C-alpha positions in Angstrom: 151.2 94.5 57.1 153.9 96.0 59.3 155.4 92.6 60.2 155.8 91.3 56.6 159.5 92.0 56.5 160.0 90.4 59.9 158.2 87.3 58.8 160.2 87.0 55.5 163.5 87.4 57.4 162.3 84.6 59.8 161.4 82.4 56.8 164.7 83.0 55.1 166.6 82.1 58.3 164.6 78.8 58.6 165.2 77.9 54.9 168.9 78.7 55.2 169.3 76.6 58.4 167.3 73.7 56.8 169.6 73.7 53.7 172.8 73.7 55.8 171.5 70.9 58.0 170.4 68.9 54.9 173.8 69.3 53.2 175.6 68.3 56.4 173.4 65.2 56.7 174.2 64.2 53.1 177.9 64.6 53.6 177.8 62.4 56.7 176.0 59.7 54.6 178.4 59.8 51.7 181.4 58.8 53.8 184.9 59.7 54.8 185.9 61.5 51.7 183.8 64.5 52.6 185.1 65.1 56.2 186.7 68.3 55.0 183.3 69.6 54.1 181.9 68.4 57.4 184.4 70.6 59.3 183.0 73.6 57.4 179.3 72.7 57.5 179.0 71.8 61.3 180.1 75.3 62.5 177.7 76.8 60.0 174.9 74.7 61.5 175.9 75.8 65.0 176.1 79.4 63.9 172.7 79.3 62.2 171.1 77.8 65.3 172.7 80.4 67.6 171.7 83.2 65.2 168.1 81.9 65.2 168.1 81.9 69.0 169.7 85.4 69.1 167.1 86.7 66.6 164.2 85.2 68.6 165.6 86.5 71.9 165.8 90.1 70.5 162.2 89.9 69.3 161.1 88.4 72.6 162.8 91.2 74.5 161.2 93.8 72.3 157.8 92.2 72.9 158.4 92.0 76.7 159.3 95.7 76.8 156.1 96.6 74.8 153.9 94.4 77.1 155.5 96.0 80.2 154.7 99.5 78.9 151.1 98.5 78.1 150.8 96.9 81.6 151.8 100.1 83.3 149.9 102.3 80.8 153.2 103.9 79.8 152.1 105.0 76.3 154.8 107.7 76.2 157.5 105.1 75.6 159.1 105.3 72.2 161.0 102.5 70.5 163.9 103.8 68.4 163.5 102.5 64.9 166.7 104.0 63.4 169.1 102.3 65.8 167.3 98.9 65.7 168.6 95.9 63.6 167.0 95.8 60.2 164.9 92.7 61.1 163.4 94.5 64.2 162.7 97.9 62.6 159.2 96.8 61.4 158.5 95.4 64.9 159.5 98.6 66.7 157.6 100.7 64.1 154.5 98.7 64.8 154.9 99.1 68.6 155.2 102.9 68.2 152.0 103.0 66.1 150.1 100.9 68.7 151.4 103.2 71.5 150.3 106.3 69.6 146.8 104.8 69.1 146.6 104.0 72.8 147.9 107.4 73.8 145.1 109.0 71.6 142.4 106.8 73.2 143.7 107.6 76.7 143.7 111.3 75.9 140.2 111.2 74.6 139.0 109.3 77.7 140.8 111.7 80.0 139.2 114.7 78.2 135.8 113.0 78.5 136.4 112.4 82.2 137.4 116.0 82.9 134.4 117.2 80.9 132.1 115.0 83.0 133.8 116.1 86.1 133.2 119.7 85.3 129.5 119.0 84.5 129.0 117.2 87.9 130.7 120.0 89.8 128.5 122.7 88.1 125.2 121.1 88.7 123.2 122.0 91.9 122.3 118.4 92.5 124.5 116.5 94.9 126.0 113.3 93.6 127.4 110.4 95.6 128.5 106.9 94.4 129.7 104.0 96.5 130.5 100.3 96.1 127.6 98.3 97.5 129.7 95.5 98.9 132.4 97.5 100.7 130.6 100.9 101.0 133.8 102.6 99.7 132.9 105.9 98.0 133.8 106.4 94.4 132.6 109.9 93.5 131.4 112.9 95.6 130.8 116.3 94.0 131.0 119.7 95.7 127.2 120.2 95.7 126.8 117.1 97.9 129.6 118.4 100.3 127.9 121.8 100.6 124.4 120.4 100.9 125.2 117.9 103.7 128.1 119.8 105.1 130.8 117.1 104.9 134.2 117.7 103.4 135.1 114.1 102.7 133.6 110.6 103.0 135.9 107.5 102.8 132.9 105.1 103.0 129.2 105.6 103.0 129.1 104.2 106.6 131.0 107.4 107.7 127.8 109.3 107.0 126.0 107.5 109.8 127.8 109.5 112.5 126.9 112.8 110.8 123.4 112.2 109.4 122.0 108.9 110.8 118.5 109.4 109.3 119.8 110.2 105.9 122.3 107.3 106.0 119.5 104.8 106.8 117.3 106.1 104.0 120.2 105.8 101.5 120.9 102.2 102.5 117.2 101.3 102.3 116.5 103.2 99.0 116.0 100.8 96.1 117.2 101.7 92.5 114.6 103.9 90.8 112.9 104.9 94.0 112.8 108.5 95.4 112.4 109.7 99.0 112.1 113.1 100.7 114.3 113.3 103.8 114.5 116.1 106.3 117.9 116.9 107.8 119.3 119.6 110.0 122.2 121.6 108.5 123.6 124.8 110.1 120.6 124.7 112.6 118.2 124.7 109.6 115.8 122.1 108.5 116.3 121.1 104.9 114.1 118.8 102.8 116.2 116.7 100.4 114.8 114.6 97.5 117.0 111.4 97.4 117.0 109.2 94.3 119.1 106.1 93.5 120.3 104.0 90.6 122.8 101.1 90.2 125.6 100.7 87.7 128.2 97.9 87.2 131.9 98.7 86.5 134.9 96.3 86.6 132.8 93.5 88.0 131.8 95.8 90.9 128.3 97.1 91.6 128.0 100.8 92.5 125.1 102.7 93.9 124.7 106.2 92.5 122.6 108.5 94.7 121.4 112.0 93.8 120.5 114.7 96.4 118.3 117.7 95.5 117.3 120.5 97.9 113.6 120.8 97.4 112.8 123.0 100.4 112.0 126.1 98.4 109.8 124.2 95.9 107.9 122.4 98.7 107.5 125.7 100.6 105.9 127.4 97.6 103.6 124.4 96.9 102.7 124.3 100.6 102.0 128.0 100.7 99.6 127.7 97.7 97.8 124.8 99.3 97.4 126.8 102.6 96.0 129.8 100.6 93.4 127.6 98.9 92.5 126.0 102.2 92.2 129.4 103.9 90.1 130.8 101.1 87.6 128.0 101.6 87.7 128.1 105.4 87.3 131.9 105.7 84.5 131.9 103.1 82.5 129.1 104.8 83.1 130.4 108.4 82.0 133.9 107.6 79.0 132.8 105.6 77.9 130.6 108.6 78.8 132.9 111.5 77.6 136.3 110.1 73.9 135.3 110.1 74.3 134.0 113.7 75.8 137.3 114.8 73.1 139.2 113.0 70.3 137.0 114.4 71.7 137.5 118.0 71.7 141.2 117.5 68.1 141.1 116.3 67.0 139.0 119.3 68.8 141.3 121.7 67.1 144.4 120.2 63.8 142.5 120.4 64.2 141.8 124.1 64.8 145.5 124.7 61.6 146.5 122.9 59.0 148.3 125.2 56.3 145.5 124.9 58.8 142.9 126.2 60.8 145.1 128.6 57.7 146.2 130.4 56.0 142.8 130.5 55.6 140.7 133.7 58.1 138.1 132.4 60.9 140.6 131.7 62.8 139.6 134.9 62.8 136.0 133.7 64.5 137.0 130.4 67.7 138.2 131.9 69.4 134.8 131.5 68.2 134.7 127.9 69.6 138.1 127.2 73.0 137.1 128.8 73.1 134.0 126.6 72.3 136.1 123.5 75.1 138.6 124.4 77.5 135.7 124.7 76.5 134.3 121.3 76.9 137.7 119.8 80.3 138.4 121.4 81.7 135.0 120.4 80.3 135.3 116.9 81.9 138.7 116.4 85.2 137.4 117.8 85.2 134.5 115.4 84.4 136.9 112.5 87.3 139.1 113.5 89.6 136.1 113.9 88.6 134.8 110.4 88.9 138.3 108.9 92.5 138.5 110.1 93.4 135.3 108.2 92.0 136.8 105.0 95.0 139.1 104.9 97.1 136.0 104.1 95.4 135.9 100.7 95.1 139.6 100.0 98.8 140.2 99.1 99.2 139.4 95.5 101.0 142.3 94.0 104.4 143.9 94.9 105.6 147.5 94.5 109.3 146.7 94.0 111.9 149.3 94.7 115.6 149.3 95.4 116.1 149.5 99.2 119.4 150.1 100.9 119.6 147.6 103.8 121.3 150.4 105.8 118.3 152.6 105.5 115.9 149.8 106.4 117.9 149.0 109.6 118.0 152.7 110.6 114.2 153.1 110.1 113.5 149.9 112.2 115.9 151.1 114.9 114.2 154.5 115.2 110.8 152.8 115.2 111.5 150.2 117.8 113.8 152.2 120.0 111.2 153.3 122.6 110.0 149.7 123.1 113.6 148.4 123.3 114.7 151.0 125.8 111.6 150.4 127.9 112.3 146.7 128.1 116.1 147.3 128.5 116.9 145.3 125.3 120.2 146.0 123.5 119.9 146.2 119.7 123.1 145.5 117.7 123.4 146.3 113.9 126.0 144.5 111.8 126.4 145.6 108.2 129.9 145.3 106.7 128.8 146.6 103.3 126.8 149.9 103.6 126.0 149.8 99.8 124.1 146.4 100.2 120.7 146.7 98.7 117.6 144.5 98.0 114.8 144.8 95.5 111.6 144.5 97.4 108.3 146.1 98.4 109.3 148.5 101.2 106.1 148.4 103.1 105.8 144.6 103.1 109.4 143.9 104.0 109.2 146.5 106.8 106.1 144.6 108.0 108.0 141.3 108.0 111.0 142.8 109.8 108.7 144.4 112.5 106.9 141.2 113.0 110.3 139.3 113.5 111.6 141.9 115.9 108.4 141.8 117.9 108.7 138.0 118.1 112.4 138.4 119.2 111.4 140.9 121.9 109.0 138.3 123.3 111.6 135.6 123.1 114.2 137.5 125.2 111.9 138.8 127.9 113.2 136.3 130.5 116.9 136.9 129.7 119.0 138.9 132.2 120.9 140.6 129.3 118.4 140.6 126.4 120.0 141.3 123.0 118.7 141.5 119.4 121.0 141.6 116.3 120.1 142.9 112.8 122.7 141.8 110.2 123.0 141.4 106.4 125.5 139.8 104.1 125.9 138.1 100.7 125.6 134.3 101.0 125.8 131.4 98.6 124.7 131.9 95.0 125.0 135.6 95.7 121.8 135.6 97.6 121.4 138.5 100.1 120.7 137.3 103.6 119.0 139.6 106.1 119.0 138.2 109.6 117.1 139.0 112.8 118.7 137.1 115.8 118.1 137.0 119.5 119.6 135.4 122.6 116.3 134.1 123.8 115.3 130.6 124.9 115.3 129.2 121.4 113.1 126.4 120.1 113.3 122.6 120.1 114.0 120.9 116.7 110.5 119.5 116.5 109.0 123.0 116.3 111.2 124.4 113.6 109.2 122.8 110.8 105.8 123.9 112.2 106.2 127.6 113.0 105.4 128.8 109.5 102.1 126.8 109.4 99.0 129.0 109.6 97.1 128.7 113.0 100.2 127.4 114.7 101.7 129.4 117.5 104.1 128.8 120.4 102.5 131.6 122.4 99.2 131.2 124.2 98.0 134.6 123.0 99.4 134.1 119.5 97.2 133.8 116.5 99.6 131.9 114.3 99.3 134.4 111.5 102.5 136.4 111.8 105.2 134.0 110.5 102.8 132.6 107.9 102.3 136.1 106.5 106.1 136.6 106.6 106.7 133.5 104.6 104.1 134.3 102.0 105.5 137.8 101.5 109.0 136.3 101.1 107.7 133.8 98.5 106.1 136.6 96.6 109.5 138.2 96.5 110.9 135.0 94.9 112.9 134.5 98.2 112.4 132.5 101.3 112.6 132.7 105.1 114.4 130.1 107.3 115.0 129.7 111.0 118.0 128.6 112.9 117.4 127.8 116.6 119.0 126.0 119.5 117.2 125.4 122.7 118.6 127.7 125.5 120.8 129.7 123.1 118.5 131.7 120.9 117.0 131.9 117.4 117.8 133.6 114.1 115.3 134.2 111.3 117.0 134.6 107.9 115.4 136.4 104.9 116.8 135.2 101.6 116.6 137.6 98.6 117.6 136.9 95.1 120.7 138.8 93.8 120.1 142.2 92.1 118.9 141.6 88.6 118.4 137.8 89.4 
């Protein structure tokens, strides 16, 4: 062992001091004839004691310095072995070996920490940890900051002022549970899956919360559910209404036949004919209405081509110019990168854009200075964002999550098919459509396309 030499030196000092004290004691017992020897032996005893104290003091100082370096995690400290007294060289050598071991362990832990840090920064899932007792945050990754739109949180309670609903759900969430929470970020409604777990560190309990944006996944699932529902509804409605329309047409033709038209009771059948006409007209209207919804399920295949956004905007401007000029609506086009392109089905995307522009025209009809804006840019994750914005009356927050639902419309004469169809087309393109709106300030519909080759 590294301290063997130190221990042997200590043992030798103790034996030497014992021998000197023993000899001195014997001399005292033997009498006056040995005083000359006592004069020599007593200083030796004093010197041995002082040397033992000095030796222990040096060792104690060395240990104190080593403990201090450990306390402050100063593993870079080096104990000079060459300049140390011979009896302390093994001790210093041992301290240096321990420091080297601690330094290696610390470096490994630091490497693991940075590795974990990089992993947490790269994942799309937002991560937040906080101490349950005080609420003080321990870890927040960039994904959480971007998802919630907060640059920093000192405590979890600071979140209450920004996102009160989310804050309450986090506090209530039990370990192992999951909850979908809808929040508003950048005037958009985002659905977030929140999960929680608990861990203990340094006698403190931390709550670890994960946040995942599931809006797109839920939109796709919801779209498929609506398609299945519409398939069943349109099939059942048409099967039920078509015979009624046909029967009404047959009855009307029967009433117009010569034997009934020339009969004495023909004048009494006018109300009956009027009722049959009403049944036929409403049946045909219902059939036409149902047929229009079948278009939601007809689009299953895409003819993908590379489309320059510049060309798309120019075509839309030419197409809609007569209507815009007639209604005195200003159209502004913002495109900083003229080479920006999307991979899409030209006809379907043009249909989506026309539908959004028609809706925007309707939204600004009561404005004194109506204005529409077409713009495109590259957003987060290199997604291409194509935006149709207006300065209309906007929509209240409670409507933002409903406008893409089939049959739902904010206009009295609306069928509720337009935006539903737009959303389905965008989902077929592996993209999405989102809305930003503020009451009294206008709305913006954003088409999100995957990056080229993505």
